[in-house]
C-alpha positions as CSV (number, residue, x, y, z in Angstrom):
1,M,26.5,-53.7,-11.5
2,N,28.0,-50.2,-11.6
3,V,29.5,-49.3,-15.0
4,L,31.8,-46.5,-16.1
5,L,31.0,-45.6,-19.7
6,I,34.1,-44.0,-21.4
7,L,33.4,-41.9,-24.5
8,P,35.5,-39.6,-26.7
9,K,34.8,-36.0,-25.9
10,V,33.5,-35.4,-29.4
11,G,30.0,-34.3,-30.2
12,T,29.3,-37.2,-32.5
13,F,29.9,-39.7,-29.7
14,L,28.5,-37.6,-26.8
15,N,25.2,-37.7,-28.7
16,F,25.0,-41.4,-27.7
17,K,25.4,-40.6,-24.0
18,N,21.7,-40.3,-23.1
19,S,20.8,-43.4,-25.1
20,F,23.4,-45.5,-23.3
21,L,22.3,-44.2,-19.9
22,E,18.7,-44.9,-20.7
23,A,19.5,-48.5,-21.7
24,F,21.5,-49.0,-18.6
25,R,18.6,-47.9,-16.4
26,K,16.3,-50.3,-18.2
27,L,18.6,-53.1,-17.2
28,N,18.7,-51.8,-13.6
29,M,22.4,-51.0,-14.0
30,T,24.0,-47.9,-12.7
31,A,26.2,-46.1,-15.2
32,I,28.4,-43.0,-15.0
33,C,29.9,-41.3,-18.1
34,Y,33.5,-40.1,-18.4
35,A,34.4,-38.2,-21.5
36,V,38.1,-38.4,-22.7
37,D,39.5,-35.3,-24.3
38,G,42.0,-36.3,-27.0
39,E,43.6,-32.8,-26.8
40,K,44.5,-33.1,-23.1
41,N,47.0,-35.2,-21.1
42,F,46.0,-38.8,-20.8
43,D,47.9,-39.4,-17.6
44,I,45.8,-36.8,-15.7
45,Q,42.6,-38.1,-17.2
46,R,43.4,-41.7,-16.4
47,K,43.9,-40.7,-12.7
48,E,40.5,-39.0,-12.8
49,A,38.9,-42.2,-14.3
50,M,40.6,-44.4,-11.7
51,Q,39.3,-42.1,-8.9
52,C,35.8,-42.2,-10.4
53,I,36.0,-46.0,-10.4
54,Q,37.0,-46.0,-6.7
55,D,34.5,-43.4,-5.6
56,N,31.5,-44.9,-7.3
57,H,32.4,-48.6,-6.7
58,I,32.6,-49.3,-10.4
59,T,32.7,-53.0,-11.3
60,A,33.1,-52.7,-15.1
61,C,34.1,-50.3,-17.8
62,L,32.8,-49.9,-21.3
63,M,34.7,-47.8,-23.8
64,L,33.2,-46.6,-27.1
65,N,36.1,-47.1,-29.6
66,D,39.7,-47.6,-28.5
67,I,40.5,-43.9,-27.7
68,S,44.0,-42.8,-28.7
69,S,45.9,-39.6,-29.5
70,N,49.2,-39.4,-31.3
71,G,49.7,-43.2,-31.1
72,I,49.0,-43.3,-27.3
73,F,46.0,-45.2,-26.1
74,F,43.9,-44.0,-23.2
75,M,43.4,-47.5,-21.7
76,N,46.8,-48.7,-20.5
77,E,47.8,-52.0,-19.0
78,E,47.3,-50.8,-15.4
79,L,43.8,-49.6,-16.0
80,L,42.8,-52.7,-18.0
81,K,44.1,-55.1,-15.3
82,S,42.4,-53.2,-12.4
83,I,38.8,-53.9,-13.6
84,D,36.7,-55.8,-16.2
85,C,36.9,-53.7,-19.3
86,Y,35.0,-54.0,-22.6
87,V,35.5,-52.0,-25.8
88,W,32.8,-51.5,-28.5
89,F,34.1,-50.3,-31.9
90,V,31.6,-48.1,-33.7
91,D,34.3,-47.2,-36.2
92,A,36.3,-50.0,-37.8
93,A,39.1,-51.4,-35.7
94,Y,41.0,-52.6,-38.7
95,C,41.4,-49.0,-39.9
96,N,43.1,-47.9,-36.6
97,I,46.6,-48.3,-35.4
98,K,47.3,-51.6,-33.6
99,D,46.8,-51.5,-29.8
100,P,48.9,-54.2,-28.1
101,N,46.6,-54.1,-25.0
102,I,43.5,-55.2,-26.9
103,P,43.8,-58.8,-25.6
104,L,43.5,-57.5,-22.0
105,Y,39.9,-56.5,-22.6
106,K,37.3,-58.9,-21.2
107,G,35.2,-58.5,-24.4
108,V,35.8,-56.7,-27.8
109,Y,32.8,-55.8,-29.9
110,S,32.4,-54.2,-33.3
111,F,29.8,-53.1,-35.7
112,E,32.2,-53.9,-38.6
113,P,32.1,-57.5,-39.9
114,K,35.7,-57.1,-41.3
115,D,36.9,-56.7,-37.7
116,I,35.9,-60.3,-36.8
117,E,38.7,-61.7,-39.0
118,Y,41.0,-58.8,-38.2
119,G,40.7,-59.7,-34.5
120,K,41.7,-63.3,-35.1
121,K,44.6,-62.5,-37.4
122,T,46.0,-59.5,-35.5
123,Y,45.4,-60.4,-31.9
124,G,44.5,-64.0,-31.9
125,I,41.2,-63.3,-30.1
126,E,37.5,-63.3,-30.9
127,F,35.8,-60.0,-31.7
128,T,32.0,-60.2,-31.5
129,Y,29.8,-58.5,-34.1
130,L,27.5,-56.0,-32.4
131,P,25.8,-53.1,-34.3
132,L,25.3,-49.8,-32.6
133,T,21.6,-49.3,-32.7
134,A,19.0,-46.6,-31.8
135,G,18.3,-44.9,-28.5
136,Q,14.7,-45.7,-27.6
137,S,13.3,-42.4,-26.4
138,I,14.9,-40.4,-29.2
139,F,14.4,-42.6,-32.3
140,C,11.9,-45.4,-31.4
141,N,8.7,-43.4,-31.3
142,Y,6.0,-44.6,-33.6
143,S,3.2,-42.4,-34.9
144,Q,0.5,-44.0,-37.1
145,K,-0.4,-40.7,-38.6
146,K,2.7,-39.2,-40.2
147,E,2.6,-35.7,-41.7
148,Y,5.3,-35.7,-44.4
149,I,7.3,-32.6,-45.2
150,Y,10.0,-34.1,-47.4
151,D,9.9,-36.8,-50.1
152,I,13.6,-37.6,-49.6
153,S,16.1,-36.9,-46.8
154,F,19.7,-37.7,-46.1
155,I,21.7,-37.0,-42.9
156,G,25.5,-37.5,-42.7
157,L,29.0,-36.4,-43.4
158,V,29.4,-35.7,-47.1
159,A,32.6,-33.7,-47.6
160,G,35.3,-35.9,-49.0
161,C,33.1,-38.9,-49.7
162,V,32.8,-39.3,-53.5
163,K,30.3,-42.1,-53.2
164,R,27.8,-40.0,-51.2
165,L,28.3,-36.9,-53.4
166,E,27.7,-38.9,-56.6
167,L,24.5,-40.5,-55.3
168,L,23.2,-37.3,-53.8
169,D,23.9,-35.3,-56.9
170,A,21.9,-37.8,-58.9
171,V,19.0,-37.8,-56.4
172,A,19.0,-34.0,-56.2
173,K,18.8,-33.7,-60.0
174,Y,15.9,-36.2,-60.0
175,C,14.1,-34.1,-57.4
176,V,14.5,-30.9,-59.3
177,Q,13.3,-32.6,-62.6
178,H,10.4,-34.3,-60.9
179,H,9.4,-31.5,-58.5
180,K,10.1,-33.5,-55.4
181,T,11.0,-32.2,-52.0
182,M,14.4,-33.1,-50.5
183,I,16.5,-32.1,-47.5
184,C,20.2,-33.0,-46.7
185,Y,21.8,-32.2,-43.4
186,G,25.5,-32.6,-42.9
187,H,29.0,-31.3,-43.5
188,F,29.3,-30.5,-47.2
189,W,32.0,-27.8,-47.2
190,H,34.4,-26.3,-44.7
191,N,33.0,-23.3,-42.7
192,A,35.5,-22.6,-39.9
193,H,35.0,-18.8,-40.4
194,P,32.5,-16.6,-42.4
195,L,34.9,-15.9,-45.3
196,Q,35.8,-19.6,-45.7
197,N,32.1,-20.5,-45.6
198,M,31.3,-18.0,-48.3
199,I,34.1,-19.2,-50.6
200,E,33.5,-22.9,-50.1
201,S,29.8,-22.6,-50.5
202,I,30.2,-20.9,-53.9
203,K,32.7,-23.6,-55.0
204,F,30.2,-26.3,-53.9
205,K,27.3,-24.6,-55.7
206,I,29.3,-24.4,-59.0
207,K,30.4,-28.1,-58.7
208,H,27.1,-29.5,-57.4
209,P,24.3,-27.1,-58.6
210,Y,21.4,-29.5,-58.0
211,L,22.5,-30.8,-54.6
212,Y,23.3,-27.2,-53.4
213,K,19.5,-26.5,-53.5
214,F,18.9,-29.1,-50.8
215,A,22.1,-29.1,-48.8
216,V,22.1,-27.6,-45.3
217,N,25.7,-27.4,-44.2
218,K,25.0,-28.1,-40.6
219,R,25.4,-31.0,-38.2
220,I,22.2,-31.6,-36.3
221,C,21.4,-33.2,-32.9
222,A,19.9,-36.7,-32.5
223,Q,16.5,-35.3,-31.7
224,D,16.4,-33.2,-34.8
225,A,17.5,-36.1,-36.9
226,A,14.7,-38.3,-35.5
227,N,12.2,-35.5,-36.4
228,I,13.5,-35.4,-40.0
229,Y,13.1,-39.2,-40.3
230,Q,9.5,-39.0,-39.1
231,H,8.6,-36.4,-41.6
232,T,10.2,-38.0,-44.7
233,R,8.7,-40.5,-47.1
234,I,12.1,-42.0,-48.2
235,N,15.1,-41.8,-45.9
236,L,18.4,-42.5,-47.7
237,N,21.2,-44.3,-46.0
238,I,24.6,-44.2,-47.9
239,H,27.4,-45.9,-46.2
240,I,31.0,-44.8,-46.6
241,P,33.1,-47.3,-48.6
242,K,35.5,-48.4,-45.9
243,H,32.7,-49.9,-43.8
244,S,30.9,-53.1,-44.7
245,G,28.7,-53.1,-41.6
246,F,25.4,-51.3,-41.1
247,N,25.9,-48.0,-39.4
248,C,23.8,-46.7,-36.5
249,R,21.7,-44.6,-38.9
250,T,20.3,-47.9,-40.2
251,F,18.6,-48.5,-36.9
252,E,17.8,-44.9,-36.1
253,I,15.7,-44.6,-39.2
254,L,14.0,-48.0,-38.8
255,G,13.4,-47.5,-35.0
256,G,10.7,-45.0,-35.6
257,H,9.0,-47.1,-38.3
258,N,10.4,-44.9,-41.0
259,F,11.0,-46.1,-44.6
260,E,14.7,-46.6,-45.4
261,L,16.4,-47.0,-48.8
262,C,19.8,-48.3,-48.1
263,D,22.9,-49.5,-49.9
264,I,23.6,-53.2,-49.4
265,Q,26.1,-54.1,-46.6
266,N,27.4,-57.3,-45.2
267,L,24.4,-59.4,-44.1
268,E,26.4,-62.4,-42.7
269,Y,25.8,-61.4,-39.0
270,I,22.5,-59.6,-39.3
271,H,19.1,-60.6,-40.6
272,L,17.6,-57.5,-42.3
273,E,15.5,-58.6,-45.3
274,D,15.2,-56.6,-48.5
275,G,11.6,-55.6,-49.2
276,K,10.5,-56.7,-45.8
277,H,12.3,-54.5,-43.2
278,L,13.9,-51.9,-45.6
279,V,14.8,-51.7,-49.2
280,F,18.3,-52.1,-50.7
281,Y,19.6,-50.4,-53.8
282,K,22.5,-51.7,-55.9
283,N,23.7,-48.6,-57.7
284,K,22.7,-45.2,-58.9
285,K,20.3,-46.4,-61.5
286,D,18.6,-48.8,-59.1
287,L,18.4,-46.1,-56.5
288,L,16.5,-43.7,-58.8
289,K,14.3,-46.5,-60.0
290,K,13.3,-47.5,-56.4
291,I,12.7,-43.8,-55.4
292,T,10.2,-43.5,-58.3
293,Y,8.5,-46.8,-57.3
294,Y,8.2,-46.1,-53.6
295,L,7.1,-42.5,-53.9
296,K,4.1,-43.9,-56.0
297,N,3.3,-46.9,-53.8
298,D,2.5,-45.4,-50.4
299,T,0.8,-48.5,-48.9
300,E,3.7,-50.8,-49.7
301,R,6.2,-48.3,-48.5
302,E,4.4,-47.8,-45.2
303,H,4.0,-51.5,-44.6
304,I,7.8,-52.1,-45.1
305,A,8.5,-49.2,-42.7
306,H,6.2,-50.6,-40.1
307,Q,7.6,-54.1,-40.3
308,G,11.2,-52.8,-40.2
309,G,10.4,-50.8,-37.0
310,I,8.9,-53.8,-35.3
311,Y,11.8,-56.0,-36.2
312,V,14.7,-53.8,-35.1
313,N,13.0,-52.7,-31.9
314,E,12.5,-56.3,-31.0
315,H,15.8,-57.8,-32.0
316,Y,18.3,-54.9,-31.9
317,S,17.4,-52.6,-29.1
318,F,20.1,-50.7,-27.2
319,D,19.4,-52.5,-23.9
320,K,19.7,-55.9,-25.6
321,S,23.1,-54.9,-27.0
322,L,24.3,-53.9,-23.6
323,K,23.0,-57.1,-22.1
324,K,24.9,-59.1,-24.6
325,I,28.1,-57.3,-23.6
326,F,27.7,-57.6,-19.8
327,Y,26.0,-61.0,-19.5
328,A,27.9,-63.7,-21.4
329,S,25.2,-66.2,-20.8
330,Y,22.6,-64.1,-22.6
331,E,21.7,-65.5,-26.0
332,H,20.9,-62.7,-28.5
333,D,17.6,-63.6,-30.2
334,E,18.1,-63.0,-33.9
């Protein structure tokens, strides 16, 4: 099978490219990547994609998210009817504008449990739950001897997310008061130019004095993120409020047998167990309590991290996800 993988031409999504291609190779499938630029004319890019399909004898297309710009969707009726097409939502479909062509896809998949009911009500079709997991060569490397640099880490978009800011403020204050090491990578304040960076960083420091000590206002690549996870005792995962499904960070942390402290998400379609594969926290008070406990109990923390790594790499590998998409007869072993 020859597959055309269609991604938005945005750094966040292009980071997944190598992991996708690696998983396709493991399945003995040939895949070519085409990146869609939302700032450019879709008609021209559709013609390029069609030409790529013809030149490379493509038999199926997989698109990451339903790419659109100004209310216009990249995948039109002509393209969707010319070849078997699948779409995998890694951002909630229910939050996007309605695409009348969704029923033309051969399969629709989403990491967001709310999308299952949304698909039935809005389009009258079945959406299949499928979490976006971790690329094997980047995140799923296990080392029995870990040399820790940080007690706590967090990686993700923070600006504009009150939930993440409140929790990270509390954890940062805890780290200062208890002399713990912490690192936070992500977008904390706008820094389009030097003057803006200086002004916004000062405003952030005044408003979040504890968190400022640990915040690195920088997006990092997947390999650097994996390195941070490997060198951290407790990796925090804080989901944004609009999502009820587990994000890809859940699996990226666990894939390398790293300990994860995560807020509780919808467990209806996924079998992650609290205290066995990772640890869930309910609120800020519970989060700080569990940080204290697991920083003191190394053996228990390492055991949970190891069991979590074994479980997600066996049941939620990237290649198994792709196999579920392209081979309908494949039964996903939960």
